[in-house]
DODOMI-271552 format. One record per residue (C-alpha): x, y, z; residue in three letters. Coordinates in steps of 0.001 Angstrom, whole numbers, plus 500000, padded with zeros to 6 digits. Each point is the difference from the previous one (the first is absolute). Last residue first. Layout:
REM DODOMI-271552
XYZala;...
***
This chain:
REM DODOMI-271552
527337569540509010glu;503351501014498462ala;502084497610502305leu;497622497214498970ala;500484500776496241arg;503887499890500272glu;499807496824502117ile;497678498396497357arg;502341500855497079ala;503114498848501982leu;498308496617500696cys;498780499654496298arg;503387500706498566glu;501885497562502415arg;497828496845499720gly;496538499285501252leu;500965496421500889ile;503229501150501673ala;498434502595502042leu;497320497619501431thr;502357497263500683glu;501990502652502033phe;496910501082501833met;498845496421500928gly;496246499382499733phe;497472502745500374gly;498787502598502521val;499596503783500393ala;498704500567496394lys;500726502330497048gly;502379497383498689thr;503295501762499424ile;499497503239501855ala;498110498133502868val;502887497433500174arg;502845502731499934leu;498294501967502860ala;499723496970502134his;503625498918499166ile;501655503323500875ile;499262500807503586gln;499214496307500805gly;503700499155499358ile;501012502110502994lys;502429502833499078ile;503783500726500151gly;500015501323496344glu;502998497731499187thr;498601497002501869glu;496549500470498414val;501486500330496473phe;502230496802500543ala;496960498016501083lys;498065501332496802leu;502948498985497765glu;500374496592501378arg;496314499391499643glu;499977501178496367leu;503063497725499227thr;498139496903501264glu;496596500938498392pro;501417500806496461glu;500857503060498085phe;503462498946499283pro;501366502540500369glu;498669503096502041thr;500743503333498566glu;496457501343499533ala;499152498291503392leu;502503502376501689gln;498343503154498522gln;496705498480501232ser;501525499753503443phe;500641503764500071arg;496559500919499022thr;498531497528502464leu;501929501498502846leu;499027503479499039asp;496280498971499825ala;500136498162503335ala;501563502893501880gly;497106500291502358glu;497118497741499149ala;497146502228498988asn;500131499473496191arg;501638496643499967leu;498922497296502330arg;496876501534501810lys;498762502064496916asp;500480497194497461leu;498556497428502358thr;496872502074500546lys;499748500735496253gln;500310496372498874glu;501562500802496668tyr;498651498820496489val;502513499458497360leu;498824501685496868ser;503365501752498933asp;502031496873500651asp;497724497886497879thr;498112497466501954thr;500982496299499712phe;502231499533503066phe;497517502207502036asp;497501497393499401ala;501648497957502730tyr;496953499474502395asp;498277498892496800leu;502062496765500013ile;497756499151502919asp;497339498853497467gly;501817496742499560ala;499376499015503561val;502562499681502732lys;502677502410498508ile;501795501217502944arg;501564496496500170asp;502738501218497524gly;499788503584498926ala;503479499825498645ala;499234496965497998glu;496806501313498539val;501678503374499178ile;502901498295498117lys;497621497701498240ala;497967502928498829leu;503155501497498220tyr;500743496598498365pro;496546499519498912gly;499290503561498795thr;502886500320497572asp;497960498748496949cys;497307502603500494pro;496677498703501249pro;497246498738497896pro;498053501657501454asp;501600503042501501ala;501280500261503494val;498806502544502661tyr;496408499990498592gly;498379498534503233ser;498839496948498017lys;503568499588498643gln;501602500143503315leu;497597497449501282phe;500519497769497087pro;503801500037500704leu;499692498529503543val;499364496398499120arg;502541499771497137ala;502695501646502321val;499223497342502522lys;500416497294497528gln;503521501385498993lys;500933500509503565thr;499514496429500944pro;496898499501502217leu;500580498772503530gln;499299503361501589gln;496632500202498312met;499051496479501289ala;501029500950503613arg;498043503280499897asp;496892498313498455gln;499894497316502510phe;500481502513502776ser;497284502002498716trp;497557497158499988leu;501007499320503657lys;499349503702500830gln;496544499975498266pro;498817496963502106asp;496719498479498729phe;498618497502502598ser;499588496494498940ala;496551498587501136pro;500369496361501512ala;499446496835497910lys;503727499776498857asn;500899498808496648val;502775497332500235arg;497817497106498682glu;499040502154496925leu;503619499598498737ser;502617502583498709phe;503625498742499945his;500843499690496275glu;497937502997498791ile;501316502211502632met;503532498812499408glu;499761500752496278ala;498845503633500977arg;502915500398502176ser;499222499579503654phe;500876502018503192glu;498371499101503311glu;501472496729501201thr;500218499637503768gln;496930498566501556asp;499218497612497173asp;498410500187496548leu;497431502524500951ser;496480501060498687trp;497351502415501244gly;501579503266498984leu;503507498618499079leu;499286499803496395leu;498924503694500036leu;503534501079501185tyr;501753498038497108asn;497360501334497464leu;500678503661501057val;503894499529499923ala;499570498167496611asp;498213502901498431pro;502661502532501037leu;498544503202501656phe;500249503137497924gly;497514502608501247ile;497273499325497392gln;500535496197500057glu;499384499901503735tyr;496899502005499957phe;498490498010497072asp;499887497128502593val;497199501560501965ile;499994499955503778val;502891502514499969pro;497627502543498403asn;500470502079496947phe;497222498220498195met;496902501195502116asp;501613503432500724ala;500775500552496362asp;503138501970499869val;500627502477497135ala;503832499338499736met;502391502935500046gln;502869497393499965leu;501558501756502938arg;496493500014501799glu;499541496425499119ala;503347499122501635ile;499093502080503140ala;496610498211500094glu;501547496597499895gly;502259500776503024his;497110501349501888lys;497830496837499384lys;502890497782501175leu;500547502196502958gln;496297499913500806ala;499865496182499928phe;503035499654502147asp;498531502525502587arg;496610498226500170asn;497419502966500319lys;500097500057496043leu;498140496710500199tyr;496692501643501235lys;500302502704497501asp;500327497276497261leu;496985498107501016lys;498446499685496535arg;502735497827498576lys;498995497344502424ser;502195497505501981leu;497839497560501933lys;500090500523503805asn;502418497916502040lys;502096502969500757ser;503514501297500209gly;500043501279496369pro;496469498866498562glu;499537496363499145ala;500539497916496832val;497239497309499821tyr;500919496408500689pro;499619497710496814leu;497422497644499271his;501023497073497858ala;497370498132498034phe;500248496943497633glu;497881500292496963pro;496442498787499956pro;499150497022497821ser;497125501190497888tyr;496697498134499556gly;498030503149499741leu;498426499469503528gln;503338499332501415gln;501494503148498657ala;497138502127501235ile;500279498351503480phe;503725500568500101val;499388503766499212gln;497283500305502669arg;502238498306502539pro;503091502097499156thr;498699503493500442asn;500870499861503764ser;503603499313499108leu;500092503033497724his;501270502319502886glu;502880497555500314glu;501707501504496976ala;500412497807496875arg;501625496884498660ile;497690498080497833val;501869496931498673his;499257497812496903thr;498635502686497687ile;498848498420496773gln;499186503371498292met;496403498972499394asp;499528498551503536gln;501635502954501675asp;497788502339497854asp;496888498280500898val;500550500018503602val;501215503608499925thr;496898501212498220ala;497526498394502415leu;501598501577503102his;500703503291498154tyr;496378500727499226leu;498149499686496738cys;498350502800498093ser;496360499408498895gly;498644503301501100asp;498107498342502870ala;503421498679501413arg;501366496527499429gln;501854497932502626ile;498037500944503162val;500866497939503008his;497570497662501571asp;501548500351503560gln;502576497783501451glu;499939499055503627gly;497905496985499523ala;502733498668497759trp;502390499804502925gln;503426500808498925phe;503233497982501190arg;503565501059499391val;502788497321499953glu;503371501359499555gly;500459503705499911arg;502628500513497281val;499149497230497477leu;496344500107501030asp;498394496555500113gln;496372501050500120leu;497148497999501777val;496671501249498892leu;497128499202502491glu;496578498344500332gly;496765501815499851glu;498311502974498278arg;501499499522496567pro;500000503176497841met;497539500836497343lys;502127502651498216leu;498235503063499269arg;499092501671496726val;498371503565500058val;496451501030499330gly;498411503348499604gln;496429500460501423arg;497398502083498382gly;497212497660501211glu;499580498619496522ala;503634498940500325gln;499143497937502994phe;497266498063498107lys;502273499727497033glu;502646498174502189ala;497339497864501434glu;498969498887496521ala;503572499460498836glu;500410497483502851thr;502082499833503079glu;499478503593500986ala;501238500800503424met;498351502984501903trp;499497497907503199arg;503548498598500005arg;499812500193503756ser;503582501524500206tyr;501975498618502897thr;500915502378502827phe;501404498164503011his;497734500421502998thr;499505502322502828gly;496385500696499266asn;500562503741499669gln;503121499250497833gln;497959497628497763ala;497314502785499586gln;502634502400498943glu;501330497792497206arg;496470499140498806glu;499366503856499755ala;503252500451498321gln;499010497503497200ile;496701501815499522glu;501674503294499911glu;502440498859497324thr;497000498781497852ser;499353496329499548ala;499712498926496349phe;502112496827499974asp;501057497842497144arg;501523496704500938tyr;503286498254500220ala;501181496252500418ala;496714498920498428gly;501820498411497019ser;498464502367497523ala;500734502984502207leu;503671499114500266leu;500243499251496289ala;498514503303499015asp;502374501906502368val;502787498174498467thr;498889501029496422ala;499805503483501252gln;503459500019501425tyr;501371498824496651lys;498018502667498105glu;501310502711502174ala;503619499188499449arg;501343503336498697gln;499320501919503106ser;501977497368501950gln;503184500964497943tyr;502410497013499183tyr;498261499046496761pro;501548497457499830gly;501121496573500751his;502435499369497175pro;502317502962500732gly;500308503716499740gly;503030502082500970val;498686503487500053gln;497448498938502754pro;500296496491501230gly;502226496979499799glu;503565499021500924asp;500252502964502288trp;503230501906500913asp;500751501236503553leu;502851502024499256gly;499276502669502516leu;499874502847497357trp;497844497686497722arg;497527499247502861phe;499701503740500688gly;499540500869496269his;497140497308499839leu;498438501791503090ile;500452503567498553pro;498537498706496605glu;496748498532501474leu;498029503241499903ala;501172500979496581ala;499363496388498599glu;496581499819501667val;498562503149498635asn;496768499504502105arg;496670499708498427gln;499612496112500390gln;500647500314503675asp;500512496505501236thr;503725499850500599asp;501954497260501781asp;503083499793497499val;501986497029499469arg;503740499200500476leu;501100496313499713ile;503079498485501548phe;501051496830498411gln;501795496829501350gly;503532498748500508gly;499138499470503756gln;502246502742501156gly;498779502385497344lys;496282499337501024ala;500756500382503716phe;502038503018499486leu;497419501822497811trp;497150499221502425asn;502032501115502816phe;500985503180498174leu;496337500800499093ala;499140499712503718thr;502624502360500892arg;499074502254497115val;496378500177501538gly;501274500746503490gly;502190502894498717ile;497119501476498010his;500505500345496288leu;498221503107498562tyr;497707500933497116gly;496715498456501209thr;499706497322497229pro;499039497104502405ser;502816497593500408pro;499710496225499216ala;503162498015500851phe;500360496438498754arg;501595496631500598thr;500610497030497634arg;501865496941500968val;500244497523497185thr;498864496645501010met;
***
């Protein structure tokens, strides 16, 4: 048997961290078993531009490297892969369930169902629909319709016995059929609900394993019932623990951003992203630019493998020690047996640490390739870049070292890419370190004369020259180096001063000093 798993997002335009974790587990299980991962779209709105709404989700999967074997933009032998295009299949299934007596047309109003529910509460009994407005014949249906009633189709669920489910994560799970309601599978307008559609799709697409979030566990009895009544062999089920809020057992939600920002680590992550977005002059969409949404991490320059590595450990572990996995190792080691039952708390600081380690392990050439698009987006580097950009950028990346934690951090060093006459000064720093610092301007003027003669213009030589200048002048190094930094970079902080001078080169350094002194 070929293992086939699936992930079925709704086209809402974003990928939630919890959803991606579920998709990742499906992908890993299929790849590890030599099987296939199918992507299909849970959409029911015929009027919606599905491709446009779906594109951010597909883009997110592509960015993460979670390729799908069948689905949108890929095709396959089991399409269509959009639920909105499968209405005829669902209608045929509804007709079959009605014909077999496993479903019935019901003409109860919402108010009548609610009245029965409230009566059960008053009696202290479990609510079970009376089926009073059930139409088992066409004549009965016509009678109700003559009264102006609109009908839906409901499952005729068993009212005794139990379903015993062997869940691949939770073990044996038992459901009493008496606790199940007669669930609606088709609305009055003829559209079918997810619970019917997903069973039909899983059967048509030959899905062998349904790996999904635990909130779907309660849906399983009705779906198994539908499959059994249609003569299908239900897939195996695995219900994953949900991803919880930072420091809590409540489910992580994109709508509770204000609450999460009270968590220091979450707030710092968001603030870091906002700083990068500001430098990129991005128009930030609050729904999308949110650390609960995967798009956020692409936009600020996280590495896809770092995100996946962290998500792998949200509810799964290999042992008590191993945390870092290559993609190949993830596929090799992943198993459903090692998935935990308890909720996994989203920890922004731990995710950040995965990113930091992964970024520092990148060879310079790869790091340059990651940061270059951010310089191009911000307009500091042309697209395509000049031929000398790579070596120049490599020097900056190497000098910055672990200060570049995400690719967007390269924008902290935009002063290396601005023209000397357009360098922006931090005015408070310029005032404090140069304009209002006694003697700073004279010292900087004299040191610039020394820089004009320094050979070679390299970090080691420049450091010796500055130390010699400090000794000759009888000053402390802070009296010159702070003024030098603001003149050269426009800022108070940065990586090594001598590396900075060498990267910019003699002519640019002298031009910037001259301009700073004239400010």
